[in-house]
N, C-alpha and C positions, 0 to 999 in steps of 0.2 A: 248692381249686377254682380260685380266681383265679390262682394261680401257674401252674397247668396251662394256663389260657387265655392268659396272658401269654406263656408259653413257646411255645405254638402260634402265636400272632400273630407273635412274633419269628422263628420258623422260616419261616413263610409269607412274612413281609416279606423275609427274606434270600433265599428262593427267588425271589421276584418281582424283587428287585434283580439277582440273578444272571442271570435270564432276560432282563431288560431289557438288561443289559450284553452278554450274548451276542448278542441281537438287534441292538443298535447296532453291535457288532463285525462281524457278518455283513453288515449293511447297508452299512457303511463299506467293507468289503472288496469287496463286489460293485460298489459305485460306483467304487472305485479301479481294479478290473479293467476295467470298462466304459470308463472314461476312458483307461486305457493302451491298450486295444484300439482305441479311437477315434483316439488319437494315431498308432498304427501304421498304421491304415487311411489316415489323412490324409497321412502321410509317404509311403506307397506311392503314393497318388494323385499326389503331387509327382514321384516318380520316373517314374511312367507318363507324365506330361505331358512331362517332359524327354526320355524315350526316344522319345516320339512326335515331338517337335520335331526330334530328330536323324534319325529315320527319314524325316521330311519333307525334310530336307536331302540325304539320300543320292542320290535320283534326279538332282538337279541336279548334284551332284558327279560322279556317274557319267557323265552326259551331257557335262560339261565335259572330263573326262579322255578320254572316248571321242573327242571332237572332235580331240584332239591325239595320242592313243595308242590308236587303234582296234584295233591288233593285240594289245593286252594284255587280251584277252577273258577269260582265266581269272581274272585279278585282279578285273575288273569283275563277273564272275559271282559271285565269292565275296562281294563286298560286297552284291550284290543278294540273295543267298541269306541272308546274315547279317541283313539288314534284314527279310526275310520272317519269319525265325525270331524276331526281336525282337518283331515285331508279333503273332505267334501266342502269345507267352508270356502265360500267365494268372496266374502267381504268381511269388513271389520265386525259387523254385528254378529254374523254367524260364527266367526272365529272367536269372538268374545265369549259366546255361549259355550263353544267347544272347549275353550281354555279352562273354564271353570270345571267342566267335567273331567278334563285331562288331569288337572292338578289334584282333584279329589281321588281319581283312580290311582295316580302315582303315589299318593300318600298311603293308599291301601296296600300297594305292592311293598312299599318300604316298611310298613307296619308288619306285614306278614314276614318279611325277610328278617326282622329283628328276632323272630322266634326260631330261627334256624342258624345256629352258630357256624355250621359248615359253609353255608351260603355266605354269611357275613365275612368269613375269612377267605373266600374264593377270590383269587387275584382277578379273574375275569369280571366278577360282580363288582369288585371295588373299582376296577377301571371303568366299567360302564356307569357306575354311580358318579364317578369323577367327571366323565364326559357329559353326563346328564346335568350335573350341577353347572358345568361350564356353559352348556347350551341354555339352561334356564337363566343364567346371568345375562347371556347375550340377548335372549328374548326380552328381558326386562329393560336393557339398554335400548334396544330397538323400539320397544313399546313407548318408552319415555320420549324418544326422538319423534316417533310417529305422532303421538298425542300432542306434542308441542307444535308440530307442523299443522295438525288439524285445528288446534286452538287458534293459531295465527290466521289460518285460512278462514275459519268460521267467523272470527272477529272482523276480519276485513269485509266479508260478505254481509255481515249484519249492520255495519256502520253506514249511515247516510252520508253522502249520496251514492257510495259504491253499491249499496244494497239494491237500488233500483236498476243500476247498470248491470250488475252481476246476474240478476235473474233473467234479464233480457238477452244475455249472452250464454245462457245455459249453465252457469256456475251454481252449484248447490252446496249446502253444508255437508261436510264429511262426518262419518261416524267415528267416535273414539273407539279405541281397542281397550275395552274394559271387560270385567267379568261379572256375571250374575252373582257370583260369590266372591266379593272383593278380597276376602281374606286369603283366597286361593292364590291370587296374583301377588298380594302383599307379602306372603310368606311362601315362596316356592319350596319344593322339597329340598331339604338339606341333608348332607351326608356327614356323619360323625365317624371319624376314623379312630 
């Protein structure tokens, strides 16, 4: 009789230990998913701030170029349109598409500016170009940080057994911040002084 009781206690003990181990694993997995999601959200916030900073520069750049090259309205309108699209973007997918349009529009503005020596020598324009280059560099850094976080989160969500647990808890893969025109992001507008 005692042997049966000892066997039962051992089986119950093993079951309790297994349940505790599974519980700790699920808790740790959930915490890591929440942390990774928080990191991705924070990185997206950094990107949003830099995109807003650039969007705030655009009207001043447009006004400066307009003062010297007012007949280049098509180019100026494309930048204004790309700015509005960037401000409307609510997620990485929309922002990625808007980013490609913005980079193309900015290249157009700086191509036009090259034909106007007075504009090229304007201290205001040179300062704006410098601020824009600084902002573009910040966007690139924030993009790399965000995409690294997305890669880590998406990998964690895809790997078994986390994959089945993550879906049941409402975690889904995040979108990368890319461009429909990869060369636009790979080579942001550069200024030559």
